[in-house]
Steps between C-alpha positions, in 0.01 A plus 500: 500500500119476525263692718170316577200703407195263513456126572212277386440127544295246304485121478498322168301194399795286598489640856811704432517848639602775259641801667468820302698794616523851371851635552697807404817402312784714616673450170213642297313702764181349355219289639535130404266206547664181617328171527684257722449126533689229689785314317418174657305374793665571829737755359492689824342816376714567192313659211606599147355664191603747227314829469408664177841674454695173530671599825538215744394581858530280801278550800556300808198432709528352850364189649169680517442406134483129587185327397527693180308797642595819672232635727424869476573563870865392447561767237650750742737247654621395153564860404704551816710188433558606141623845611737350756645263241534785253698711751719204598582429139596864436723505809671173396587632156632824646720319754620245244581766241683713754701203627603398149594854397693563819685171466606576144620848597688366804664226291619758245642724774682201653655402166621860440652515849664159453658606168641814663692299761873422423601150405613336827535146371879535502487515883365148508811376319744741666399422859593156626228253571379426850709182516816697431417759762438230757825324407687831524351572844586149621863553388519827695348336810751216469791746476370685805462183703851383409652833600299499824621149583860605437461798735339284767779242476763772525328639810482154654870453422587818687279403793649150512854638514404732781334212686804278452725769640269567795419141600842356430379237254788295354670640194465182288126498540472866414729451202283218368195713540674787331605282204145376473373854493772592250390220266142623532615851407684366195192307401292813535752695288470240229122518516515879484724476196265255330196712577679811379598332174150367457352838576738674257410256224131549560543874517704510178242287326215723613692815407576361157138407436382835633739692274400299197133560570565867564692530174225326308245728656705808407536377144129435470422834659738680265350329197152615599607864505480691174809708571821325598684644797874502544609233746660650805863405539612321810747656741781265408451567128518873563812461712662279236431765236676756719806273518489448122489874443794547734701227327469696176602826665848651500742234623696757692197583713494278808140568607392169345720312746316649797165337429430171682528167327581147617855403397555124485869419563685179568784275396480326166273192511379593848137480387416872480334465160296208636389714794384770262314242291334361812383849591376554142340152499648417158826364360577799281882488484726273295689217666864396471716226643750705700518758220444870568150569372421842653723732299307826542269658761142381458232729645187301577184687598257274684135601492168344585279404208228257394728310262854374547688677219839661434593782265815691411491876527583565132263243344126438489513121515366334812637162603243270663690354794251218534611360163830317476555617140474866602732440795760348267468797263538741791815329627651503150420870464661581836813307404511670159470846654772423753743383235410789272572751777857372537721676244866561438622171642341564841345228716247714691310814409347794686207518256175434689246250367157609625198272519167482685343189651133508598294229662255410776645527848830661398642750747555843347865602485793576268797263510835520322682172442878556470774270370635264765820592680793283398832430670680339206483580130506246217696529177193598296427806717628850445787607722290761681195278564557458873558871561205595277261282699631640830462859379151436364388333824642780715337760276151354552549426870642847572158651431398604855140402429566164335388184677777241485380142463814311598492140374722244674539141385421278798665194347853647512711618787411849616870595507515466121243774445610814312176693505472552877812715512373726220161533665660586833706774332193663342257448791705449820201548732272268302213749486405407144634144462294180497701180526377189314646153550433280198524124444408428860399146402863430412628693800296284736684192380847655498504756779428500872152638581660709772713669235192572292335646809794735549482610138127572513532679833779725371769362730731332249576778252625840617253666263164615633159480336137597546390138472627151433314250283547142386362380167515197274516592132487156339623147489768555238267413212478741208152389397328547836220754499463770763197321643702180543788693660267678743332176594840341560600800711187476716538124543863541597442762767202307634709187551839661561686424823584871519157543658512197725818574690456788740331715239806591294308744280160661526222435247499859375868466398441233237339457156525729200153638570598644837819638345300666222261658750786635711691644203188662356410653836848646544506624141180702531604632837822629343308649208263692725790636705710629205277583207412851620869599516557385143199698376630817671842452341346477155294812560819693570668355190202592283502858630871539418457364148199720426693806616793411275268454202332838550837671517639338183192446280232741621290493180514129427294214634668199660489260207660162548654279236174326419317827440789645299518184295129520418541862392798415279305208354220733397741743334674223304169357376389851400811529282411170334159644415671808356710269282190386313400863436809589294406614150544273199740744329726506802503122511580484127791740537639318802465156340644611165801659666563193717455262205755677281736525795484120538505422124733758343823321575371175344372684193835664429730214595303200370287637217610833357880462497503132382251582223710797391802269454311258275439540129122453541390745769125440480524120500728500800268743680196275439681196634634680806166666583306173481748320721486787745118507510475125552756482780620800702271788406180398693685428824700821473177691438340358813811585697486855369130529588562380856787746546280782368224405746751489783650835399161672485395364839827609663466845344152529651642410841775757457251772408295411808807578714495859376144560628463753782334243731761231443619312811854370460446233768342283228777528238699195604189284529362609163829435323525150651141415403543622142831318455358174634185523287699577186735213572208258528298629209541340158323567171243250381653220294234511230597859421820379331312278255254774421779750435683254276203472267449877487867572436538239223195637318630855532846415363346344189413850378803635301348808331469848649143613440516881509734798521429557869616153594805545276598821674450340840718206398775733376485697822507179701807382302680829551430512871609140546820546298583823683455326835731216392746748353514687832574173682771413249665839529501467877676164463754655260560789741587257777721301263690790338492759780394864494554728203761780470273777629388296802860410581598866480204638697496234774871426518462137404733270311473173311598165651745276311215270401293789370796621295539151354128485424517832321782367282295193407194719431701710256582192290139374515363838389715471184339164417146637540589810302619292210192266517189664642299177449748283684376182664466485880812284533866547399679259272831336587685719251349813652603393847854432385521836328384685810755320720791575265400865474486527879838326536659766284376749762640276778152390615474130572144353500350162423205416278250470791589849613434627149164319482391645839572846367334427166150412633407841649672683216308308235172531694535876504568496129197275432265705717607821329423342164161374627418847627587644158277243324215592735535864401504401132186287543304770682361631169514180302161354601326552167803367313487196730129443430561507124824302472489284813819308571655620169500860624820692424521611866542196730236533774487139619613598847209749519258219416669279762452759774143563384423130549665505842308814589170336405586196713577726798171685453277192490698338783468810715127516433457132597709546815301809597174307476646220708623746763167676531280191479707238681842582636405801712238290681745211539757739643233628738442143622872445546532820703203401716652157560832658599324744731308217664822308559675806639207575730546161671878532526564710810877487460486635146260776601738594781785520245308706244314736734767652720590826666451668835141588422405138427688357797355750744146443369541122523623522858220732601233278341646194667507662843139611457392150407679350800354759735148448366528124538639543851212729598246261349658213690507696827132596465402137439720390789333747735157385387592140574608602850 
């Protein structure tokens, strides 16, 4: 900005005016000289020049500068104009800057406010378009006009009759007019029916689209949230859970039968299953050509949902009912469950098959489809099939709060019906019965419409009902979809002569949709009237059970089978952990003892005694030991190791029983788990090959290395021989009877066989006395000599009898000699190290038992490492697998966890669960009201 300080004018030689001005530069606050000259001729007073500081200044002079001169008297006017322009320019910049700043701030505020608003785009898709609203309003106006016309015609009909009676108009003319009016009424009824069907279709379509959009919106809304919320259960799902809990309750408790449900009953092949499928909007049940397909009660819970799916109560799989493959799988599963429920040669079963069907537009209710009532049995049915079906049907219908959906086949004579009599017995006043006439399309062709009118008005059967309905459940084609069946039903009733002849039935009495609405309405009405009484009854039952528990188990908590099972599972797994903490010495002792227990008999019978009979003891021992190590020894060692592991684990369980905090309610369960795990467990196969190599290498060593090992081998030989000698003497005692002192002290006597044995023993003792190194078997001459000697004493025996007596007698003699050799070899170690096999004292049997002892030691060490490193963990896995299987088997848990304490706790927990679910359902029901 420049402030004018002094102006001067001068004309150049070229007649150009130079305008010199002294100004104060606001940027420098200094006095600057500016010389201004015109750009071009006729520039309209625009001047330009650069001052000494290279700052460009523009000064606008008015028209008074024309002629290239500014007179001095116009200086004041120019200054005034300049000041006005300067003020205007300042005001423009201020206004412009304020407008721009304010606009930016306002735009930012608007964007923040817009982002804070919720996303309402879903309303544009959820709400119908204007065309749909106009179409919907036109439909309503059309329905209103039709109804108004019908009322006006009816009024005119009444007036015309009154006029005819008053004026005496001829009857024929009035009758013609009446018939004309009647035809108009029928036409109007048909139009009303068509409009109603059209309106219902449009309404269903809009409801379906609205639910789908609502579901999509909920899914999108849920996905946007960081924390997922639990979806609130619907009323029908909650009520179905209450029924499921009651079905698992004590069968002797009849409270479950007092809760409302819709019981579908009818004669076989009357179409009751088709009615249920029409209500569920899916063909979910198997089909048969005259064969009984419904063999067990099927509880179907219908609920509203965004997708048309079905699911069994005890599985997680959902069947998509819009896919034919899933429908086929569902029907096969239903048929499989029905056939699986029939056991013991029965035809029908009381076992309930529970499933849930959800879908758009489904009416909420619980239905039970029962086997059809039969009048004649076939040869492939059980003898009690007819009575079983009657008893089952009466049981479900006798529930005072059950809604009976009585299905009658319209294509057969009404007099052939069996179900109406049963229904009349259970509900004589018809306060909870809804009558359904099926196959009306066939009935129209076969029966008189007047007869159908009587049936649907309740004047043909003696039974009474809340309502009477007519439905068409198909055209007899197995492959028809529910949509095709419903369309056929609507077309039939729209064109049926039942509507065109004196109004046989009313529009609200036909179609499966109207039936579904009526049944659902009655069902919820019954639920609201009775649910409070059931909840009060369960409160009283819970109070009684809690009082009984406090009196019998005041210091214990009510633990059910599941909680007790978890506690027992923890204790068993703790014992498995303790198994791996057993010391190495204890494992070595246990394994060594078990190994010798498994191997001792083979060593004596197949190695020691045969080698003692041969002339070359050591050679025979080497051959026998190698054959043993290559074949039977590794497997027997593994068997011994597994038995030692089993024995140690069982001993740990037994010690746990002696603890002060032991609970005996677990004993049966623990024993079953351990037995099952031990039965399943097997040692690793590669352990046998590893043991074979170790044992063969160990048996190759035939020299005792030091005096300590020699003494241990001698002791091992003595202990083993003494153990065998004790067994042999026990066998001899049984064979020869008690001794003289025992017979005298205990007043016992010898049997004839024992006396004969003693006589034979006396002769055999003489042989051994004469030849102390006798072979293990008797020669023919020796047998003959013994027999002749016994015959002289009047004792008759055969050679086999003598041989049977000889074996234990000789074994005792041999073991006594072996024991004596062991005593002689106890101090012969140094003589053995110097002379070897040529030692004067024969100690080959000591060396044999030393080799066997070394094999047992290295085998026990290898088995101990396998137990600690591998087998204990594998046993732990087996026990966990068994526990997991038992946890899913409710029947087995009920067998293994028994007693009054368990039964009372289970009943109390069950009653609490039922009461809580009832209260939750009642609260939700009251909120819906």
